[in-house]
ZAMARGU-4260 file (C-alpha; in steps of 0.2 Angstrom, whole numbers, plus 5000, padded with zeros to 4 digits):
<rodrens>
0) 4934/5033/4972 | 4942/5049/4975 | 4957/5052/4987 | 4957/5058/5005 | 4968/5074/5006
5) 4976/5076/5023 | 4983/5094/5025 | 4994/5097/5040 | 5010/5107/5044 | 5015/5092/5055
10) 5022/5077/5045 | 5019/5065/5060 | 5000/5069/5060 | 4999/5068/5041 | 5008/5051/5041
15) 4997/5044/5055 | 4981/5049/5047 | 4986/5042/5030 | 4992/5026/5038 | 4976/5022/5047
20) 4965/5027/5032 | 4975/5020/5018 | 4968/5002/5019 | 4951/5009/5014 | 4955/5024/5004
25) 4968/5031/4993 | 4977/5045/5003 | 4988/5060/4999 | 4996/5072/5011 | 5003/5089/5009
30) 5006/5106/5018 | 4993/5120/5016 | 4997/5131/5001 | 4999/5129/4982 | 5002/5111/4982
35) 4986/5108/4992 | 4976/5119/4980 | 4983/5109/4965 | 4978/5093/4973 | 4961/5099/4978
40) 4957/5102/4960 | 4959/5084/4957 | 4948/5069/4962 | 4947/5072/4981 | 4932/5066/4991
45) 4936/5073/5008 | 4949/5085/5015 | 4956/5082/5032 | 4963/5098/5039 | 4974/5099/5054
50) 4972/5116/5063 | 4984/5121/5076 | 4975/5136/5083 | 4958/5145/5080 | 4967/5159/5071
55) 4978/5148/5061 | 4982/5151/5043 | 4974/5134/5039 | 4957/5142/5041 | 4961/5155/5029
60) 4966/5142/5017 | 4950/5132/5019 | 4940/5148/5017 | 4948/5150/5000 | 4945/5132/4995
65) 4927/5132/5000 | 4924/5148/4989 | 4930/5137/4974 | 4923/5120/4980 | 4908/5124/4991
70) 4903/5106/4992 | 4919/5098/4996 | 4918/5090/5013 | 4930/5094/5027 | 4935/5086/5043
75) 4945/5097/5055 | 4957/5089/5068 | 4962/5102/5082 | 4964/5104/5100 | 4952/5118/5098
80) 4938/5108/5088 | 4924/5114/5100 | 4929/5132/5098 | 4930/5130/5079 | 4913/5121/5078
85) 4905/5135/5088 | 4912/5150/5079 | 4902/5161/5069 | 4909/5155/5052 | 4894/5145/5047
90) 4899/5145/5029 | 4916/5137/5032 | 4910/5124/5045 | 4893/5120/5037 | 4893/5101/5035
95) 4910/5099/5042 | 4915/5086/5055 | 4926/5091/5070 | 4938/5079/5080 | 4947/5085/5095
100) 4965/5080/5097 | 4970/5067/5102 | 4957/5059/5091 | 4950/5042/5089 | 4956/5034/5073
105) 4940/5024/5071 | 4929/5039/5073 | 4939/5049/5060 | 4938/5034/5048 | 4919/5033/5051
110) 4918/5052/5048 | 4928/5050/5031 | 4916/5035/5026 | 4901/5046/5030 | 4907/5061/5020
115) 4914/5051/5006 | 4898/5041/5003 | 4887/5057/5004 | 4899/5066/4991 | 4898/5051/4980
120) 4879/5050/4981 | 4878/5069/4977 | 4889/5067/4963 | 4879/5052/4956 | 4863/5061/4958
125) 4869/5077/4949 | 4876/5066/4935 | 4860/5057/4933 | 4850/5074/4933 | 4862/5082/4920
130) 4860/5066/4909 | 4841/5065/4911 | 4840/5083/4906 | 4848/5079/4889
</rodrens>
């Protein structure tokens, strides 16, 4: 099972999310930037991104990540979740989940479960396809 990566500039948000997810999944938190880029290249099932504003640098960071890892599922936590989900950036937000702050912990955990299971299913089917082709 891969980890859930929580990326936030707010340590309190990162701590809270990791605390309620950690009984079910391994979690790690960090600030956006080089550390997050290094962690994403490891065994990560889902990224949870705390976005302060619709123009935030966090969105630029996720754009960069999605170019490298287009199938990596992302959950956005934001006061502006509705605006983000209805923006024209369909590549960035395709298959993403959005939760408005304040968010419901159980709803976010259910989103993580859904995206993590889908990612594992995709990984397993790709692995079987590659193996079957040999």
